[in-house]
C-alpha positions in Angstrom: 2.0 26.0 0.6 3.0 25.7 -3.0 4.8 22.4 -3.2 7.4 23.2 -5.9 8.3 26.5 -4.4 8.4 25.5 -0.8 9.5 21.9 -1.0 12.7 21.8 1.2 16.1 21.4 -0.3 18.3 18.4 0.2 17.5 14.7 -0.1 16.5 13.9 3.5 12.9 12.7 3.8 12.7 14.3 7.3 13.7 17.8 6.2 10.1 18.7 5.2 8.8 17.4 8.6 11.2 19.5 10.5 10.3 22.6 8.6 6.6 21.9 9.0 7.1 21.5 12.8 8.9 24.8 13.0 6.0 26.5 11.0 3.1 24.9 12.9 4.3 24.1 16.4 0.9 24.3 18.0 -1.0 22.5 15.3 -2.2 18.9 15.8 0.0 16.6 13.9 -1.4 13.2 14.9 -4.6 11.9 16.3 -5.0 8.3 17.5 -7.7 7.1 19.8 -8.0 9.6 22.6 -4.5 11.0 22.1 -3.7 14.2 20.2 -0.1 15.3 19.6 1.0 18.6 18.3 4.0 19.2 16.1 5.8 20.8 19.1 5.1 17.7 21.2 6.1 15.3 18.4 9.6 16.7 18.0 10.8 15.8 21.5 9.5 12.3 21.2 11.5 11.9 18.0 14.5 13.4 19.7 14.2 11.1 22.7 14.2 7.9 20.6 16.9 9.2 18.3 19.2 9.9 21.3 18.5 6.4 22.8 19.2 4.7 19.4 22.4 6.6 19.0 23.5 5.7 22.6 22.8 2.1 21.8 25.4 2.2 19.0 23.1 2.5 16.0 25.1 3.4 12.9 24.3 5.0 9.6 23.0 2.4 7.1 21.9 -0.1 9.9 18.6 -1.8 9.2 15.9 -1.6 11.8 12.6 -3.5 11.6 9.4 -1.6 12.6 6.8 -4.1 13.8 4.1 -1.7 15.1 0.4 -1.4 15.0 -1.0 1.8 13.6 -0.2 4.6 16.0 1.9 7.6 17.0 4.9 5.5 17.8 5.3 4.5 14.1 5.7 8.1 13.0 8.1 8.8 15.9 10.3 5.7 15.1 10.2 6.4 11.3 11.5 9.9 11.6 14.0 9.1 14.4 15.6 6.4 12.3 15.6 8.4 9.1 17.3 11.3 10.8 20.1 9.0 11.9 20.6 7.7 8.4 19.3 4.2 9.3 17.2 2.1 7.0 13.7 1.4 8.0 12.1 -2.0 7.3 8.3 -1.8 7.9 6.9 -5.1 9.0 3.2 -5.8 9.3 2.0 -6.4 12.8 0.2 -9.5 11.5 3.6 -11.1 10.6 4.1 -14.5 12.1 7.3 -15.7 13.8 8.8 -17.7 10.9 8.5 -14.8 8.5 9.8 -12.3 11.0 12.8 -14.5 11.7 13.4 -14.6 7.9 13.3 -10.8 7.7 15.6 -10.3 10.7 18.2 -12.7 9.1 17.7 -11.5 5.6 18.4 -7.8 6.5 20.9 -8.5 9.3 18.8 -6.1 11.3 20.5 -4.6 14.4 17.3 -3.4 16.1 13.6 -4.2 16.2 11.0 -1.7 17.3 7.8 -3.5 18.3 4.7 -3.3 20.4 4.6 -5.4 23.5 1.2 -6.8 22.5 2.9 -8.4 19.5 5.4 -10.2 21.7 4.1 -13.7 21.0 5.4 -13.3 17.4 8.6 -11.4 17.9 9.9 -13.0 21.1 10.2 -16.5 19.5 12.2 -15.0 16.6 14.9 -13.4 18.8 17.1 -16.4 19.4 17.6 -16.9 15.7 18.6 -13.3 15.0 22.4 -13.1 15.8 22.9 -9.5 14.4 20.1 -8.1 16.5 21.4 -5.9 19.4 18.3 -4.2 20.7 14.6 -4.5 20.8 12.7 -1.3 21.6 9.4 -2.2 23.2 6.3 0.0 23.3 4.5 -1.1 26.4 5.3 -3.7 29.0 6.5 -7.1 27.7 7.1 -10.1 29.9 10.6 -11.0 28.8 14.1 -11.6 30.3 15.9 -11.1 27.0 18.7 -8.6 27.8 18.3 -7.0 24.4 14.8 -5.6 25.2 14.7 -2.0 26.2 11.8 0.3 27.3 10.5 2.8 24.9 12.2 6.1 25.8 10.3 9.2 26.7 10.4 12.6 25.1 13.7 14.5 25.4 14.9 18.1 25.0 18.0 16.7 23.2 19.0 18.3 19.9 17.9 16.4 16.8 20.6 14.7 14.8 21.9 16.9 11.9 23.5 14.4 9.5 24.1 15.2 5.9 22.3 12.4 4.1 23.2 11.7 0.5 20.1 11.2 -1.6 21.5 7.9 -2.9 21.6 6.3 0.5 19.0 3.7 1.3 16.0 5.0 3.3 13.8 1.9 3.3 13.6 -1.7 2.5 10.0 -2.6 1.9 9.2 -6.2 1.5 6.6 -7.2 -1.1 3.5 -8.8 0.3 4.6 -12.2 -1.0 1.4 -13.5 -2.7 3.6 -16.1 -4.3 7.0 -17.3 -3.1 9.4 -15.7 -0.5 9.0 -11.9 0.0 11.6 -9.7 -1.6 13.0 -6.5 -0.1 12.5 -3.5 -2.3 15.4 -1.0 -1.8 14.4 2.6 -1.9 16.8 5.5 -1.6 15.9 8.9 -0.1 15.9 10.3 -3.7 13.5 7.5 -4.8 11.0 8.2 -2.1 11.2 12.0 -2.5 10.7 11.6 -6.3 7.6 9.4 -5.6 6.2 12.0 -3.2 6.9 14.8 -5.7 5.0 12.9 -8.4 2.0 12.2 -6.2 1.8 15.7 -4.9 1.9 17.0 -8.5 -1.7 15.7 -9.0 -3.2 15.2 -5.6 -2.2 18.7 -4.4 -2.4 17.8 -0.7 -2.4 20.9 1.6 -1.2 21.9 5.0 -4.9 22.3 6.1 -5.8 18.8 5.1 -6.9 16.2 7.6 -5.8 12.7 6.4 -7.9 9.8 7.5 -5.4 6.9 7.6 -7.0 3.5 8.1 -4.4 1.8 5.9 -1.6 0.0 7.7 1.3 2.4 8.3 3.7 -0.5 7.6 2.2 -0.8 4.0 3.8 1.5 1.4 0.5 3.2 0.6 0.0 4.1 4.3 3.7 4.9 5.0 3.8 7.5 2.2 0.8 9.3 3.7 2.7 9.6 7.0 5.7 11.1 5.2 3.6 13.4 3.0 1.1 14.5 5.7 3.8 15.4 8.3 6.0 16.9 5.6 3.2 19.3 4.6 2.1 20.2 8.1 -1.2 18.4 7.8 -3.1 16.5 10.5 -3.2 12.7 10.3 -6.1 10.8 12.0 -4.9 7.3 12.6 -7.3 4.4 12.8 -5.8 1.3 14.5 -8.4 -1.2 13.0 -10.9 -1.4 10.2 -12.8 -4.2 11.8 -15.6 -1.9 12.8 -16.5 0.3 9.8 -19.1 2.3 11.9 -16.4 3.5 14.3 -14.2 4.5 11.4 -17.0 6.5 9.7 -17.9 8.1 13.1 -14.3 9.2 13.7 -13.7 10.5 10.2 -16.9 12.5 10.4 -16.0 13.9 13.8 -12.5 14.9 12.8 -13.7 16.5 9.5 -11.4 14.3 7.4 -10.6 15.8 4.0 -8.4 13.1 2.5 -9.2 9.4 2.5 -6.8 6.8 0.9 -8.3 3.4 0.6 -8.2 0.0 -1.0 -11.1 -2.1 -2.5 -11.5 -4.3 0.6 -11.8 -1.2 2.8 -14.3 0.5 0.6 -16.3 -2.7 0.3 -16.6 -2.9 4.1 -17.8 0.7 4.2 -20.4 0.1 1.5 -22.1 -2.3 3.8 -23.1 0.7 6.0 -25.6 3.5 5.4 -23.1 6.1 4.3 -25.7 8.8 4.3 -25.9 8.5 8.1 -22.4 10.0 8.5 -21.4 13.5 7.7 -18.3 13.3 5.5 -19.1 16.6 3.8 -15.5 17.8 4.5 -14.1 15.0 2.3 -12.5 16.5 -0.8 -10.2 13.7 -2.0 -10.5 9.9 -1.9 -7.9 7.6 -3.5 -7.8 3.9 -4.4 -4.8 1.7 -5.0 -3.5 -1.8 -4.4 -6.2 -3.3 -6.7 -8.8 -2.0 -9.1 -12.0 -0.8 -7.5 -15.1 -2.3 -9.1 -17.0 0.3 -11.1 -20.2 -0.4 -9.2 -18.5 0.3 -5.9 -17.1 3.6 -7.3 -20.5 4.7 -8.4 -22.0 4.1 -5.0 -19.1 6.0 -3.3 -19.6 9.0 -5.6 -23.3 9.0 -4.9 -22.7 9.0 -1.1 -20.0 11.7 -1.3 -20.8 13.9 -4.3 -18.4 16.6 -3.3 -15.4 14.2 -3.3 -12.8 14.1 -6.1 -11.8 10.5 -6.6 -8.5 9.3 -7.9 -8.1 5.8 -9.2 -4.4 4.8 -9.1 -2.1 1.9 -9.9 1.2 1.3 -8.3 3.6 -1.3 -7.0 6.2 -1.2 -4.2 9.0 -1.1 -6.7 8.1 2.4 -7.9 5.4 3.5 -5.4 3.0 4.7 -8.1 2.9 4.4 -11.9 -0.4 5.9 -13.0 -3.5 7.8 -11.9 -6.9 8.6 -13.4 -8.0 12.2 -12.7 -11.5 12.7 -11.4 -12.6 14.6 -14.6 -11.8 11.4 -16.6 -13.8 8.9 -14.5 -17.1 9.3 -16.3 -15.6 8.7 -19.7 -13.1 6.0 -18.6 -14.3 4.5 -15.3 -12.2 1.3 -15.8 -9.0 3.0 -16.6 -6.1 3.8 -14.2 -4.9 6.8 -16.2 -2.0 7.7 -18.4 1.0 7.6 -16.2 2.7 9.6 -13.4 4.2 13.0 -13.8 8.0 12.9 -14.2 8.1 9.3 -15.5 8.2 7.5 -18.8 6.3 4.3 -19.5 5.5 2.0 -22.4 4.1 -1.5 -23.1 6.1 -4.4 -24.4 5.0 -7.8 -25.8 6.3 -11.2 -24.7 9.4 -10.8 -26.9 10.2 -7.4 -25.4 9.1 -5.4 -28.4 7.2 -2.1 -28.0 3.5 -2.3 -28.3 1.7 0.4 -30.2 -1.0 2.5 -28.7 -4.2 0.5 -28.4 -2.4 -2.8 -27.8 -1.8 -5.1 -24.9 1.5 -5.8 -23.2 3.6 -5.6 -20.0 4.0 -2.2 -18.5 7.5 -0.8 -18.2 8.2 2.3 -16.1 11.3 4.5 -15.9 11.9 7.5 -13.7 13.6 8.7 -10.5 11.0 6.9 -8.3 12.1 3.4 -9.6 13.7 1.2 -6.9 17.4 0.5 -6.6 16.8 -3.2 -6.8 15.9 -6.2 -4.5 17.9 -6.5 -1.3 20.6 -9.1 -1.8 19.0 -10.5 -4.9 21.1 -9.4 -7.8 19.7 -11.9 -10.3 16.1 -11.0 -9.7 17.1 -7.3 -9.6 18.7 -7.6 -13.1 15.6 -9.4 -14.4 13.2 -6.7 -13.1 15.5 -3.7 -13.9 16.7 -3.5 -17.4 18.3 -0.6 -19.4 15.8 1.7 -21.1 16.7 3.1 -24.5 18.5 6.0 -22.9 20.5 3.7 -20.6 18.7 4.5 -17.4 17.1 1.6 -15.4 13.5 0.7 -16.4 11.2 -1.4 -14.2 9.5 -4.3 -15.9 6.4 -4.5 -13.7 5.1 -8.0 -14.7 1.6 -6.5 -15.0 -0.4 -6.7 -18.2 -2.2 -3.6 -19.5 -4.0 -2.5 -22.6 -4.1 1.0 -23.8 -6.7 2.9 -25.7 -6.2 5.2 -28.7 -5.5 8.1 -26.3 -2.9 6.2 -24.3 -5.1 5.6 -21.2 -4.1 2.4 -19.4 -6.4 -0.4 -18.4 -5.2 -3.1 -16.0 -5.7 -6.6 -17.4 -3.9 -8.9 -14.9 -0.6 -9.9 -13.5 1.2 -11.9 -16.1 1.0 -15.1 -13.9 -2.7 -14.5 -13.0 -4.0 -14.7 -16.6 -6.5 -17.6 -17.0 -6.2 -19.6 -20.2 -9.6 -21.2 -20.9 -10.8 -22.8 -24.1 -7.7 -21.3 -25.8 -8.7 -17.8 -24.8 -7.0 -15.5 -22.2 -9.3 -14.3 -19.4 -8.6 -11.4 -17.2 -9.6 -12.1 -13.6 -10.2 -8.4 -12.9 -12.7 -8.1 -15.7 -14.7 -11.0 -14.4 -14.5 -9.7 -10.8 -15.8 -6.3 -11.9 -18.7 -7.9 -13.7 -19.7 -10.0 -10.7 -19.5 -6.9 -8.4 -22.1 -5.2 -10.6 -24.6 -7.8 -9.4 -26.8 -6.3 -6.6 -26.0 -7.8 -3.3 -22.4 -8.6 -4.0 -19.9 -7.1 -1.7 -16.7 -8.5 -3.2 -15.4 -11.2 -5.6 -12.2 -12.8 -6.6 -11.5 -15.1 -9.6 -8.8 -17.7 -10.3 -8.2 -20.4 -12.9 -8.4 -24.0 -11.7 -7.4 -27.2 -13.6 -10.1 -28.6 -15.9 -9.8 -31.6 -18.2 -11.9 -30.1 -21.0 -11.1 -26.4 -20.8 -7.5 -26.5 -19.6 -8.4 -24.0 -16.9 -11.9 -23.2 -15.7 -12.8 -19.8 -14.3 -13.7 -20.2 -10.7 -15.3 -17.3 -8.7 -15.3 -16.7 -5.0 -18.1 -14.3 -4.0 -19.0 -12.5 -0.8 -22.6 -11.3 -0.5 -24.4 -9.0 1.9 -26.3 -10.3 4.8 -29.8 -11.3 3.9 -29.1 -11.5 0.2 -30.1 -14.7 -1.6 -28.0 -15.5 -4.6 -27.2 -18.8 -6.3 -24.4 -20.0 -8.4 -26.7 -19.9 -11.4 -27.6 -16.3 -10.7 -23.9 -15.3 -10.8 -23.2 -17.3 -14.0 -26.3 -16.0 -15.7 -25.3 -12.4 -14.9 -21.8 -12.9 -16.3 -23.1 -14.5 -19.5 -25.2 -11.5 -20.0 -22.3 -9.0 -19.5 -19.2 -10.9 -20.6 -18.1 -13.1 -23.5 -19.2 -16.6 -22.8 -15.7 -18.0 -22.3 -15.1 -15.5 -19.4 -18.2 -16.6 -17.4 -17.2 -18.7 -14.3 -17.9 -22.4 -14.5 -18.0 -22.6 -10.7 -19.0 -20.1 -8.0 -18.1 -20.5 -4.3 -19.8 -18.3 -1.8 -17.6 -17.3 1.1 -17.8 -15.2 4.3 -14.4 -13.6 3.8 -11.7 -13.4 1.1 -8.1 -14.0 2.0 -6.1 -10.8 1.8 -2.4 -9.9 2.1 -1.1 -7.5 4.8 -1.6 -4.7 2.2 -5.3 -5.5 1.6 -4.9 -7.2 -1.8 -6.8 -10.4 -2.4 -4.5 -13.3 -2.0 -5.3 -15.5 -5.0 -3.0 -18.2 -3.9 -5.1 -18.7 -0.8 -8.4 -18.9 -2.5 -8.2 -22.5 -3.5 -7.9 -23.4 0.2 -11.3 -22.1 0.8 -12.9 -24.7 -1.4 -10.8 -27.4 -3.1 -11.5 -27.3 -6.8 -12.9 -30.4 -8.5 -12.5 -31.5 -12.1 -15.5 -32.3 -14.2 
C-alpha cells in the first residue's frame, strides 16, 4: 500500500479502517492474550456497540470517556464512537476517583466506557457526574446504578454512515499533569489525520506489519498506533501489562513483531533481560518518544537487534509529533531528536519571543495542520499556547527548550520549568541523566533541582541500579565530574527501587522529592 496514493478520501479517521477491513476480511487485526480477532470479526463488534450507543441517545459531538485497560474493547469503542461523530476522551485505567470525577465534570461526558475490574475507581465518581447518562461495562460489575449497561455483543447492523466534517472534534486528550490540573487537548479529525500523514511519511508502516503495542492505548502514542495499524490493515499485538518483561519478549518473538514503539522506562526494563535469548529477528522498526532515550541504552538495543531501524522522536500531545531522527543519522548525532516533521514549520525563540539563529538555544515553536485546536474550556491558556505565526496561522509554543546545531538538528535541553539554576549556571536535567545512565549498572536516572543555601539550587539525582550492582553516591558523582562540566555534577545521589512515572511513562519530576526529602547543607 502506498500511503499517499491509497490514503482514503474524506476527513473521518475511521474511513481507512473500513477500507482495510474490506480489503483484508480474513486477516488478523488484533491479538490480545489468547484472543485473535480478524477484520471481518472486528466490524460486527464495532457495529454492535455503535447501534447500542445510538439507541441510548448518543449525539454527534457528545463526549465519551474511555477508561479501559489495553485490549480489543478499546479499539472497538474508539471506532464505534468516531463513526458516530462523538468525541473520545481516553482515560488511563490507573486514574483515581477524584481525577475521574474531575474529567467527567470538565467534559460534561454523557457516557463512560469502562472495565468492570476498574469499578472501585469509577463507581465512586458516578454520583457527582450529572451529565452522565450511561456506563458501558466490559465484564460483570457489582452495581445497582441504573445507568450501567452490559457491553453489547457483535451485531449484523449496518455501520453508521455520517458525513464528518474534518474540523469537528475527534478527541480530547488530557495531558499527563506532571504539574497542576490536567488540561484537555482538543484535536479535530483533520488534526489527527495530519499527524498520521506526517508520521507515515517517514516510518512507512505497511499492511504486512505486526505492531507490538505495550504502550497504554489511552496514551496518545499508543492511541495513534491503533489508528494507524488498523487503518493500514496491519496486525496489532496488544500487551496488557509491561510488569513482566520476559512475557512481553516471548510474545513479541512468537508473533514475529516488526514494529515496536516504546518509551525509555519500557526499554530500560527490557535491558534488564538477556535480549539475545529472544528471537526478535523480524523487528524492522523501533521508535522512542515521551522522553529522550539515554545514548547508552540505545547502543545496547542496537547491539541486541542489529537489523532494526531506530527512530528517536520528540512530540507532545498538543501536536502529536514535532521531530524525528532518521536511523541513518543516529551514529553522527545520537543525542539529537532530528530536524522536524514533514509538512510542518518550526523555529526557536528566546525569552523575549525573538527568533533564535541556527546553532542557538530557545523555546521550540511548531506550526502545521497537526497542531491542536486549543485546550478544552480554557481560552486563556489556549491563547497563551497558540499564537499567530508570521503568516497568521496558529503556532504552538511548546514550552520546551532546545538547541540546534549548524545543520538545524534539534537537541532537547529541558522543559522551561525544569531547568536547574545552580551557581548561576543553567543545568539541563536530561544531559545529567544521560551521563549517569552511561555508568555500567545503572538502569535509569532522574535529576531535579533542590533548594540549596549556597548554590541556589543543587543538582539532586535519583538512580535505579541493577540487582547485584554495587554503586555509591561518590561513584556516581565522580563519573559525572569526569564526563560533565563541574557545575552539572549532582551534589546528592539517592538510590531508589523505582522512579515515579506518569500514566504515559514519563518520569514525574514533581514526585521525586517525595522519595527522599532534600536537605540543605
